[in-house]
C-alpha positions in Angstrom: 10.1 -8.4 19.0 10.4 -4.9 17.6 9.9 -1.9 20.0 7.7 0.8 18.7 4.7 2.6 20.1 2.8 2.7 16.8 3.1 2.0 13.0 3.7 5.0 10.8 1.9 4.9 7.5 2.9 8.0 5.6 5.2 11.0 5.5 2.8 13.2 7.4 3.9 11.4 10.5 7.6 12.1 9.6 6.9 15.8 9.1 5.2 16.0 12.5 8.2 14.3 14.2 10.7 16.6 12.4 8.7 19.6 13.6 9.2 18.5 17.2 12.9 17.9 16.6 13.3 21.5 15.5 12.4 22.5 19.1 14.4 19.6 20.8 17.0 18.3 18.4 18.7 16.1 21.0 15.5 14.5 22.4 16.4 10.8 22.3 12.8 9.6 22.5 11.8 11.8 19.5 14.9 10.7 17.5 13.9 7.1 18.2 10.3 7.8 16.9 11.9 9.2 13.8 14.0 6.1 13.2 10.9 3.9 13.7 8.9 6.1 11.2 11.7 5.9 8.6 11.8 2.1 9.0 8.0 1.8 8.5 8.3 4.0 5.4 10.9 1.6 4.1 13.6 4.2 3.7 17.3 3.3 3.8 17.9 6.2 6.2 16.4 4.2 9.0 19.6 2.4 9.9 21.5 5.7 10.2 18.6 7.1 12.3 18.9 4.3 14.8 22.7 4.8 14.9 22.0 8.5 15.7 19.9 7.4 18.7 22.8 5.1 19.8 25.2 8.0 19.5 23.2 9.8 22.1 22.5 6.7 24.2 24.6 3.6 23.4 22.4 1.6 25.8 19.1 2.4 24.1 17.1 -0.8 24.1 14.7 0.2 21.3 17.5 1.3 19.0 19.7 -1.7 19.6 16.7 -4.0 19.1 15.2 -2.5 16.0 18.5 -1.9 14.3 19.4 -5.6 15.0 16.1 -6.7 13.4 16.6 -4.3 10.5 20.1 -5.5 9.6 19.1 -9.1 10.1 16.3 -8.7 7.6 18.7 -7.3 5.1 20.9 -10.4 5.4 23.5 -9.3 7.9 22.9 -11.9 10.6 26.2 -11.4 12.3 25.6 -7.7 13.0 22.1 -8.4 14.1 23.3 -11.0 16.6 26.0 -8.5 17.9 23.3 -5.8 18.5 21.0 -8.3 20.3 23.9 -9.4 22.5 24.7 -5.8 23.3 21.0 -5.2 24.2 21.1 -8.2 26.6 24.4 -7.0 28.2 22.9 -3.6 28.9 19.4 -4.9 29.8 19.8 -8.3 31.4 16.3 -8.2 33.0 14.5 -7.3 29.7 13.2 -10.5 28.3 12.8 -8.9 24.8 16.6 -9.0 24.6 16.7 -12.7 25.3 13.9 -13.4 22.8 15.6 -11.6 19.9 19.0 -13.1 20.6 17.3 -16.5 20.8 15.7 -15.9 17.4 19.1 -15.0 16.0 20.8 -18.0 17.4 18.0 -20.2 16.1 18.4 -18.8 12.6 22.1 -19.7 12.7 21.4 -23.2 13.8 22.5 -22.9 17.4 19.4 -24.7 18.8 20.6 -25.3 22.4 21.8 -21.8 22.9 18.5 -20.4 21.4 16.5 -22.6 23.8 18.5 -21.3 26.7 17.6 -17.7 25.8 13.9 -18.4 25.4 13.9 -20.2 28.8 15.7 -17.2 30.4 13.0 -14.9 29.1 10.3 -17.1 30.6 12.2 -17.0 33.9 11.5 -13.3 34.0 8.0 -13.4 32.5 6.4 -16.8 32.5 3.6 -15.6 30.3 5.7 -13.8 27.7 4.0 -14.9 24.4 7.1 -14.1 22.3 9.3 -16.5 24.3 6.7 -19.3 24.0 6.4 -18.4 20.4 10.2 -18.7 20.0 10.2 -22.1 21.6 7.4 -23.2 19.2 9.4 -22.2 16.2 12.4 -24.0 17.6 10.5 -27.2 18.1 8.9 -26.8 14.7 12.4 -26.4 13.2 13.7 -29.5 14.9 10.7 -31.7 13.9 8.8 -31.9 17.2 5.4 -30.8 15.9 3.5 -31.8 19.0 5.6 -29.6 21.3 5.6 -26.8 18.8 1.8 -26.8 18.8 1.6 -26.9 22.6 3.9 -23.9 22.8 1.9 -22.0 20.2 -1.3 -22.6 22.3 0.6 -21.4 25.4 1.8 -18.3 23.6 -1.6 -17.1 22.7 -3.9 -18.7 25.3 -4.3 -15.4 27.2 -4.1 -12.9 24.4 -4.3 -13.2 20.7 -5.3 -9.7 19.6 -3.8 -6.2 19.8 -5.8 -3.0 19.0 -3.7 -0.2 17.6 -4.2 3.4 18.7 -6.7 5.4 16.7 -5.8 9.0 15.8 -9.0 10.1 14.0 -12.0 12.1 15.2 -14.8 10.4 13.2 -16.0 6.9 13.9 -13.2 4.6 12.5 -13.4 2.0 9.9 -12.5 -1.1 11.9 -10.0 -3.5 10.3 -9.4 -7.0 11.7 -5.9 -7.8 10.4 -4.9 -11.4 10.6 -1.2 -12.1 11.1 0.6 -15.4 11.5 2.6 -16.6 14.5 5.1 -18.0 12.0 5.8 -14.8 10.1 5.3 -14.5 6.4 2.9 -11.6 6.6 2.1 -8.9 4.0 3.6 -5.5 4.8 0.3 -3.8 5.4 1.0 -0.8 7.6 1.4 1.7 4.6 -2.2 1.0 3.8 -3.7 1.3 7.3 -4.1 5.0 8.0 -4.7 5.3 11.7 -6.6 8.6 11.1 -9.3 6.7 9.3 -8.9 3.1 10.3 -8.6 1.4 13.7 -6.6 -1.8 13.2 -6.8 -4.9 15.5 -4.2 -7.5 14.8 -5.4 -11.0 15.5 -3.2 -14.2 15.5 -5.1 -17.2 14.2 -3.1 -19.5 16.4 -5.0 -18.1 19.4 -8.4 -18.8 17.9 -10.5 -21.5 19.6 -14.1 -22.7 19.4 -16.0 -20.0 21.3 -13.5 -17.3 20.8 -15.2 -13.9 20.3 -13.7 -11.9 17.6 -13.0 -8.2 18.1 -15.5 -5.9 16.6 -14.7 -5.2 12.9 -16.1 -4.0 9.6 -13.7 -5.9 7.3 -11.1 -8.7 7.6 -7.7 -8.2 6.0 -5.9 -11.6 5.8 -2.4 -10.3 6.0 -0.9 -13.8 5.9 0.8 -14.1 2.6 3.4 -16.8 2.5 1.8 -20.1 1.6 5.0 -22.0 2.1 5.6 -20.9 5.6 2.1 -20.4 6.9 0.0 -23.3 5.7 -1.4 -24.2 9.1 -2.0 -20.5 10.0 -4.0 -20.1 6.8 -6.0 -23.2 7.5 -7.1 -21.6 10.8 -8.1 -18.5 9.0 -11.0 -20.5 7.4 -12.5 -21.0 10.8 -12.2 -17.3 11.7 -13.9 -16.3 8.5 -16.7 -18.7 9.1 -17.5 -16.9 12.3 -17.0 -13.3 10.9 -20.0 -11.5 9.4 -17.7 -9.2 7.4 -16.2 -9.6 4.0 -12.6 -10.5 3.7 -9.6 -9.5 1.6 -7.5 -12.5 0.4 -9.4 -15.6 1.2 -7.0 -18.3 2.5 -7.7 -20.9 -0.2 -6.5 -18.4 -2.8 -3.3 -17.7 -0.8 -2.6 -21.4 -0.3 -2.7 -21.9 -4.1 0.3 -19.6 -4.5 2.9 -21.9 -2.8 6.0 -22.0 -4.9 5.7 -25.7 -5.9 2.1 -25.1 -6.9 2.6 -22.0 -9.1 3.3 -24.1 -12.2 0.0 -25.9 -11.9 -1.8 -22.6 -11.2 -0.2 -20.7 -14.1 0.6 -23.5 -16.5 -0.6 -23.0 -20.0 -0.7 -19.2 -20.0 0.5 -17.9 -23.3 3.5 -15.6 -23.0 4.5 -16.9 -19.5 7.5 -19.0 -18.7 7.7 -20.7 -15.3 10.9 -22.1 -13.9 10.6 -25.7 -12.9 10.2 -25.9 -9.1 10.3 -29.0 -6.9 10.2 -29.4 -3.2 12.7 -31.9 -1.8 13.5 -33.3 1.7 17.0 -32.2 2.4 18.1 -35.9 2.7 17.0 -36.4 -0.9 19.1 -33.6 -2.4 22.2 -35.0 -4.0 23.9 -34.6 -7.4 22.9 -38.2 -8.3 19.2 -37.8 -7.3 18.9 -34.4 -9.0 20.5 -35.7 -12.2 18.2 -38.8 -12.3 15.2 -36.5 -12.0 16.3 -34.4 -15.0 17.8 -31.4 -13.2 20.7 -29.6 -14.7 23.2 -27.1 -13.4 23.2 -24.2 -12.7 20.1 -24.4 -10.5 18.8 -22.6 -7.5 18.2 -23.7 -3.9 15.8 -21.9 -1.6 14.6 -22.4 1.9 10.7 -22.1 2.1 9.3 -19.1 3.9 12.1 -16.6 3.5 11.9 -13.3 1.6 14.3 -10.6 0.4 16.7 -13.2 -1.0 17.6 -14.8 2.4 18.8 -18.4 2.1 18.6 -18.4 -1.7 21.7 -19.8 -3.4 22.7 -20.4 -7.0 24.6 -23.7 -7.6 26.7 -23.4 -10.7 28.4 -26.8 -10.7 27.7 -30.2 -9.1 30.8 -29.7 -6.9 29.2 -26.7 -5.2 26.0 -28.5 -4.1 27.2 -29.5 -0.6 28.5 -26.1 0.2 25.3 -24.4 -0.9 23.2 -26.9 1.2 25.3 -26.0 4.3 24.3 -22.3 3.8 20.5 -22.9 3.6 18.5 -24.1 6.6 15.5 -26.3 6.8 14.5 -29.9 6.4 12.7 -29.1 3.1 14.1 -27.1 0.3 13.1 -25.9 -3.1 15.1 -26.7 -6.2 14.4 -24.1 -8.9 15.4 -24.0 -12.5 17.8 -21.1 -13.3 16.7 -19.1 -16.3 19.3 -16.7 -17.6 17.7 -13.4 -18.7 20.8 -11.2 -18.7 21.0 -8.7 -21.5 24.0 -8.0 -23.7 25.6 -5.9 -20.9 25.1 -8.6 -18.3 22.2 -6.7 -16.5 19.2 -8.5 -15.1 15.8 -6.8 -14.7 13.2 -7.6 -12.1 9.8 -6.0 -12.5 7.2 -5.8 -9.7 3.5 -5.4 -10.5 0.7 -5.5 -8.0 -2.7 -7.1 -8.4 -5.3 -5.0 -6.5 -8.9 -5.8 -6.9 -8.5 -7.1 -10.4 -6.3 -4.3 -11.7 -2.5 -4.2 -12.5 -0.3 -1.5 -10.9 3.4 -1.1 -11.6 5.5 -0.8 -8.5 9.2 -0.8 -9.4 11.9 -2.0 -11.8 15.2 -3.1 -10.3 18.3 -3.5 -12.5 21.4 -5.2 -11.4 24.4 -7.2 -12.7 23.8 -9.9 -10.1 21.5 -12.8 -10.7 19.6 -12.2 -7.4 18.0 -8.8 -7.9 16.3 -6.8 -5.1 15.6 -3.1 -5.2 17.6 -2.4 -2.0 20.7 -4.2 -3.4 20.5 -3.0 -7.0 22.5 -0.2 -8.6 19.6 2.1 -9.3 21.0 4.9 -7.2 24.3 4.9 -9.2 22.9 4.6 -12.7 20.7 7.5 -14.0 19.9 5.6 -17.2 18.4 2.8 -15.1 16.2 5.2 -13.2 15.1 6.7 -16.5 14.1 3.2 -17.7 12.2 2.6 -14.5 10.4 5.9 -14.9 9.3 4.8 -18.4 8.0 1.5 -16.9 6.0 3.2 -14.2 4.4 5.7 -16.5 3.9 3.5 -19.6 3.9 -0.1 -18.5 2.2 -1.5 -21.7 4.6 0.4 -23.9 7.6 -0.9 -22.1 6.5 -4.5 -21.7 4.6 -5.0 -24.9 1.3 -6.6 -25.8 2.4 -10.2 -25.3 3.7 -9.6 -21.7 0.7 -7.4 -20.8 -1.7 -10.1 -22.0 0.2 -12.7 -20.0 0.2 -10.6 -16.8 -3.6 -10.1 -17.1 -4.1 -13.9 -17.4 -1.8 -14.5 -14.4 -3.8 -12.0 -12.3 -7.0 -13.8 -13.1 -5.5 -17.2 -12.3 -4.0 -16.0 -9.0 -7.3 -14.3 -8.1 -6.1 -12.5 -5.0 -7.6 -9.2 -3.8 -4.1 -8.1 -3.0 -1.1 -9.8 -4.5 1.5 -9.3 -7.2 4.3 -10.7 -9.3 8.0 -10.4 -9.6 9.2 -11.3 -13.1 11.7 -10.7 -15.9 11.2 -10.5 -19.6 13.1 -12.9 -21.9 14.4 -12.3 -25.4 11.1 -13.4 -26.9 9.0 -11.0 -24.8 7.7 -13.7 -22.4 7.1 -13.1 -18.8 9.5 -15.1 -16.7 7.8 -15.7 -13.4 10.0 -15.4 -10.3 7.0 -15.5 -7.9 3.4 -14.6 -7.9 1.7 -14.3 -4.5 0.5 -12.0 -1.7 3.8 -11.2 -0.1 4.7 -8.3 -2.4 5.7 -5.2 -0.4 5.5 -1.6 -1.5 7.4 1.2 0.2 7.4 5.0 -0.6 10.4 6.4 -2.6 13.2 7.9 -0.6 13.1 11.7 -0.1 14.6 14.0 -2.6 14.4 14.5 -6.3 16.3 11.4 -7.4 13.3 9.1 -6.9 10.5 11.7 -7.2 9.4 9.9 -10.4 8.3 6.9 -8.3 5.9 8.9 -6.2 2.8 8.8 -8.5 3.0 5.0 -8.9 3.3 4.6 -5.1 0.4 6.9 -4.4 -1.7 5.0 -6.9 -1.1 1.7 -5.1 -1.8 3.2 -1.6 -5.1 4.8 -2.8 -6.1 1.5 -4.5 -5.6 -0.6 -1.4 -7.3 1.9 0.8 -10.2 2.0 -1.6 -10.3 -1.8 -1.6 -10.5 -1.9 2.2 -13.3 0.7 2.3 -15.3 -1.1 -0.4 -15.1 -4.4 1.3 -16.1 -2.8 4.6 -19.4 -1.6 3.0 
């Protein structure tokens, strides 16, 4: 549970907040707004901004909570847990503190302690949907599907939609945004300008026969992770059957992008290389079984439903398999073929391209000397030549990638057939697209302030304009 009064979609909001801070530079509430805005914009400065709030008020519930969620999402589970614990110490009667600590404990496999925190939250507020939701995820994680479903029904039996504030003056374009109770959603807030659009978030787990949908002009299915959210996406079908509006990202198309289905979806595309991917029950993952099924080391292990490299391990030798398994949660895991695409200097390149209404848009290029590449953990800030290479990719994607790769990307876009989606990929020595993933979960954030990343701004602006145009066109 994050604490914020609104979502901030562009830098105009940040400028307005900074204007208020000029008059009251020590106003804690405004400093907190600024930190929330920076987080929504995807800027690295968000963590420092939350710390600035805590410098003024070490007990600030919102800063402790949001910073804990932020660092947890970046892979620092220990620091997140410490911040949630601190929030609970200072605010023992705030159930949000129990819920977030419970989620952290659940992620670290401490099921009984997590259950105690969710139960404590319900002792304060018996209808708190997030606590019932946490118990549902706990029971789902421990294999008790029936209890999990009952808790999800309890979580959303009284309320399954939330309408965001509207800041415009003309009649709004009304967006029904579908989000999953299981997570795995698309990062949509940069696209949803609250001066033009009024967004109502709706959780499919709360949909029943006879449920009246909120008024809307278009449905944006924001549920993007087919591995984590299969049952949520199945419920979306029933919602769309009742809605008179057009939809963005029909659920059957999203479901087809599950990691173990990607090979079937994209197989046979010239110029595309797809790593072998197979879903295993944890009990079936052993060196002997993998070897019998034709797997070779090094290979990758990944827990379904996690992004940003969480619970994603490379196993170089058979002797390291058990240790890697201990670091990755879940009863089912993906085994993924490791394809080495390092260049002569040992660098790995990960390109991101979005698919928006049938067109290709470059988003970023991350270069790192680590096999697991993400923009936030790459060395782009330290290497000017890498930023120059990214600038060339953003301004001349066909010239950088070549005809073979561009033809393959166009074919992949047609096969995926999402209104909004994208692909993370590398390029091998033969100019083939090596597909890391192709689905709807691709996030896009504005470049950080300053001249260093100013070259990224036109590509970002083009993506935002394209998605907002897509929403408007579907609404008519």
